[in-house]
C-alpha positions as CSV (number, residue, x, y, z in Angstrom):
1,M,2.9,-0.8,1.3
2,T,8.0,-7.1,-0.8
3,P,10.5,-6.8,-3.7
4,N,7.9,-6.7,-6.5
5,A,5.7,-4.0,-7.9
6,E,2.6,-6.3,-8.3
7,D,2.0,-5.9,-4.6
8,L,4.0,-2.7,-4.3
9,T,6.8,-3.7,-1.9
10,R,5.1,-6.6,-0.2
11,Q,5.8,-10.3,-0.2
12,D,2.9,-12.8,-0.5
13,T,1.4,-13.0,2.9
14,T,-1.4,-15.5,2.1
15,P,-1.8,-17.6,5.2
16,D,-0.9,-21.1,4.9
17,A,-3.3,-24.0,5.7
18,Q,-2.0,-24.2,9.3
19,G,-1.6,-20.5,9.9
20,A,-4.7,-19.1,8.2
21,H,-6.5,-16.3,10.1
22,A,-4.3,-16.6,13.2
23,P,-5.6,-14.0,15.6
24,Y,-3.6,-10.7,15.9
25,A,-1.1,-11.4,18.8
26,G,-1.5,-7.8,19.9
27,G,-4.7,-8.6,21.7
28,S,-7.5,-7.4,19.4
29,P,-10.4,-9.8,19.2
30,H,-10.5,-12.1,16.2
31,H,-13.6,-13.1,14.2
32,D,-13.4,-16.4,12.5
33,T,-16.1,-15.0,10.0
34,P,-16.5,-11.4,9.2
35,A,-19.8,-9.6,9.9
36,T,-22.2,-9.9,7.2
37,H,-22.4,-6.1,6.5
38,H,-18.7,-6.3,5.4
39,D,-18.8,-9.8,3.9
40,L,-21.3,-9.2,1.2
41,P,-22.6,-12.0,-1.1
42,A,-20.7,-12.2,-4.4
43,D,-23.8,-11.0,-6.3
44,D,-23.8,-7.8,-4.2
45,L,-20.1,-6.8,-4.9
46,P,-19.1,-4.6,-7.7
47,P,-18.9,-6.2,-11.1
48,D,-15.1,-6.1,-11.5
49,L,-12.1,-6.8,-9.2
50,N,-10.8,-3.2,-9.5
51,Q,-14.1,-1.8,-8.3
52,A,-14.3,-4.3,-5.6
53,I,-10.9,-3.3,-4.3
54,L,-11.8,0.4,-4.5
55,E,-15.0,-0.2,-2.5
56,A,-13.0,-2.2,0.1
57,A,-10.4,0.7,0.4
58,K,-13.2,3.2,0.8
59,Q,-14.7,1.2,3.6
60,V,-11.4,0.8,5.5
61,G,-10.4,4.4,4.9
62,A,-13.7,5.6,6.2
63,L,-13.3,3.4,9.4
64,L,-9.8,4.6,10.1
65,K,-10.9,8.2,9.7
66,R,-13.8,7.6,12.0
67,G,-11.4,6.1,14.6
68,E,-9.2,9.2,14.2
69,H,-6.1,7.0,13.3
70,D,-3.1,8.3,11.6
71,F,-2.7,6.5,8.3
72,A,-2.1,6.9,4.6
73,L,-3.4,4.9,1.6
74,A,-0.5,3.2,-0.1
75,G,0.1,0.8,-3.0
76,S,-1.7,0.6,-6.3
77,V,-4.9,2.3,-5.0
78,A,-2.8,5.2,-3.9
79,V,-1.2,5.4,-7.4
80,Y,-4.8,5.4,-8.7
81,A,-5.8,8.2,-6.4
82,H,-2.8,10.3,-7.7
83,G,-4.3,9.8,-11.3
84,G,-2.8,6.5,-12.3
85,T,-4.6,3.7,-14.1
86,G,-7.2,1.7,-12.5
87,N,-5.2,-1.6,-12.5
88,L,-5.4,-2.2,-8.7
89,Q,-3.6,-5.5,-8.6
90,H,-5.0,-7.7,-5.8
91,D,-5.5,-5.8,-2.5
92,A,-5.6,-2.4,-0.9
93,D,-2.7,-1.1,1.3
94,F,-2.7,1.2,4.3
95,A,0.5,2.6,5.9
96,I,0.3,2.9,9.7
97,R,2.8,3.4,12.5
98,P,3.9,0.3,14.3
99,E,2.8,1.6,17.6
100,D,-0.7,2.1,16.2
101,A,-1.2,-1.4,14.9
102,E,-3.1,-2.8,18.0
103,A,-5.5,0.3,18.0
104,V,-6.1,0.1,14.3
105,A,-6.9,-3.7,14.5
106,A,-9.3,-3.1,17.3
107,T,-11.2,-0.5,15.3
108,L,-11.4,-2.7,12.3
109,T,-12.4,-5.8,14.4
110,E,-15.1,-3.8,16.2
111,A,-16.5,-2.9,12.8
112,G,-16.9,-6.6,11.9
113,L,-13.7,-7.1,9.8
114,T,-11.4,-10.1,10.2
115,V,-7.9,-8.9,11.2
116,Y,-5.1,-11.3,11.6
117,A,-1.3,-11.5,11.8
118,P,0.6,-13.2,9.0
119,P,4.0,-14.7,9.5
120,E,5.7,-11.4,8.4
121,D,6.1,-9.0,11.3
122,W,5.8,-5.9,9.3
123,L,2.1,-5.8,8.6
124,L,-1.3,-7.0,9.6
125,K,-3.9,-8.4,7.1
126,A,-7.7,-7.9,7.1
127,K,-10.7,-8.8,5.0
128,C,-13.3,-6.3,3.8
129,L,-16.0,-7.0,1.2
130,G,-14.1,-10.2,0.5
131,Q,-11.0,-8.2,-0.5
132,D,-7.5,-8.3,1.1
133,I,-6.4,-5.3,3.1
134,D,-2.8,-4.9,4.2
135,L,-1.9,-2.7,7.1
136,I,1.7,-2.1,6.7
137,F,4.2,-0.9,9.4
138,E,7.2,-0.8,7.0
139,L,7.7,0.5,3.5
140,G,10.9,-0.5,1.7
141,G,12.3,-1.8,4.9
142,E,11.8,1.4,6.9
143,P,9.2,1.8,9.6
144,V,6.2,4.0,8.9
145,T,6.8,7.2,10.8
146,T,4.8,10.4,11.7
147,E,6.9,12.4,9.2
148,L,6.0,10.0,6.4
149,L,2.3,10.1,7.2
150,G,2.5,13.9,7.6
151,R,3.7,14.2,3.9
152,A,0.4,12.4,2.7
153,V,-2.0,14.4,0.7
154,Q,-5.7,14.4,1.0
155,L,-7.3,13.0,-2.1
156,P,-10.6,11.5,-3.2
157,V,-10.8,7.7,-3.6
158,D,-13.9,7.8,-5.6
159,S,-16.3,9.5,-3.1
160,V,-14.2,9.1,0.0
161,Q,-11.5,11.7,0.9
162,M,-8.5,10.1,2.7
163,P,-4.7,10.8,3.3
164,V,-2.7,9.2,0.4
165,L,1.1,8.7,0.5
166,A,2.9,11.4,-1.5
167,P,4.1,10.2,-5.0
168,T,7.8,10.5,-4.0
169,D,7.2,8.3,-1.0
170,L,5.3,5.7,-3.1
171,V,8.2,5.5,-5.6
172,R,10.8,5.5,-2.9
173,A,9.2,2.4,-1.3
174,L,9.2,0.6,-4.7
175,L,12.9,1.4,-5.4
176,A,13.9,0.3,-1.8
177,A,12.2,-3.0,-2.4
178,F,14.4,-3.9,-5.4
179,S,16.9,-6.6,-4.6
180,E,18.9,-9.3,-6.4
181,H,16.1,-11.7,-5.7
182,H,13.4,-9.6,-7.3
183,C,14.0,-6.6,-9.4
184,D,11.0,-6.3,-11.8
185,F,11.6,-2.9,-13.5
186,G,8.8,-3.7,-16.0
187,A,6.1,-3.6,-13.4
188,V,7.5,-0.3,-11.7
189,L,8.0,1.5,-15.0
190,P,4.3,2.2,-15.8
191,I,4.0,3.7,-12.2
192,A,7.0,5.9,-12.8
193,R,5.5,7.1,-16.1
194,Q,2.3,7.9,-14.4
195,L,3.7,9.7,-11.4
196,R,6.8,11.3,-13.1
197,E,5.5,14.9,-12.9
198,R,4.7,14.5,-9.1
199,V,7.9,12.8,-7.9
200,D,11.1,14.6,-6.6
201,W,13.6,12.5,-8.6
202,E,16.5,14.4,-7.3
203,S,15.7,13.5,-3.7
204,L,15.4,9.8,-4.7
205,R,18.8,10.0,-6.3
206,E,20.3,11.5,-3.1
207,A,18.4,8.9,-1.0
208,F,19.7,5.8,-2.8
209,G,23.1,7.1,-4.0
210,D,24.8,4.4,-5.9
211,A,22.7,1.5,-4.6
212,P,22.9,-0.7,-7.7
213,M,19.2,-1.6,-8.3
214,P,17.7,1.8,-7.8
215,A,20.5,3.5,-9.6
216,A,20.0,1.2,-12.6
217,F,16.3,1.8,-12.6
218,L,16.8,5.6,-12.5
219,Y,19.3,5.2,-15.3
220,L,16.6,3.3,-17.4
221,L,14.2,6.1,-16.7
222,E,16.6,8.6,-18.2
223,R,17.3,6.5,-21.2
224,L,13.6,6.2,-21.9
225,E,13.2,10.0,-21.3
226,V,10.7,9.3,-18.5
227,I,12.9,11.7,-16.4
228,A,15.7,14.2,-17.1
229,P,19.2,13.1,-16.5
230,R,20.9,14.2,-13.2
231,G,21.3,17.9,-13.2
232,G,19.0,18.3,-16.2
233,D,15.7,20.2,-16.5
234,G,12.5,18.5,-16.1
């Protein structure tokens, strides 16, 4: 979906000058330039970044549905689909199983998108309508599984229906990404507020136990009365 909430559990995977747009090693063809029907001129793009990211998410979601791939929308666009605000950060994220990566890459490449492997080995990256797309195999350090995708819910992303990660799974990935190197509670707090009625907080408490960073964040949510204390109502 990296230990910060701006990119919702991902590290910065912008290719460096030597590794930019390295072909996906799984064998899918690589296009040095995307097909023109996906790489539209700037004047033809939506008027703001949020809408541009939404349009790219819709395009990729439609392609994955057409290819009959198992996937779920993740990241800030998933929060938006669940009723959150439209602050979509800087890309669109899709959770896929590791074993499906090559087939997903082939589908997107055949549609004219650029797909490439960054240095990190837990995702692929793509370009659609000039926007970054992350195809994530791991969320919060755990592989994306059939069970995780099976808990996704069908929601409209503007006009396109697609599977979206369940709110509890979205928040679980954010909490799992906290570390001593990056622990930005302020970025995750608005997401917790937006999704609080839809999250199984007790299951998250059980999942993380006394892990320091998640426990501290859950305590903060209690003190701010975003969630009820352990064992309380709400």
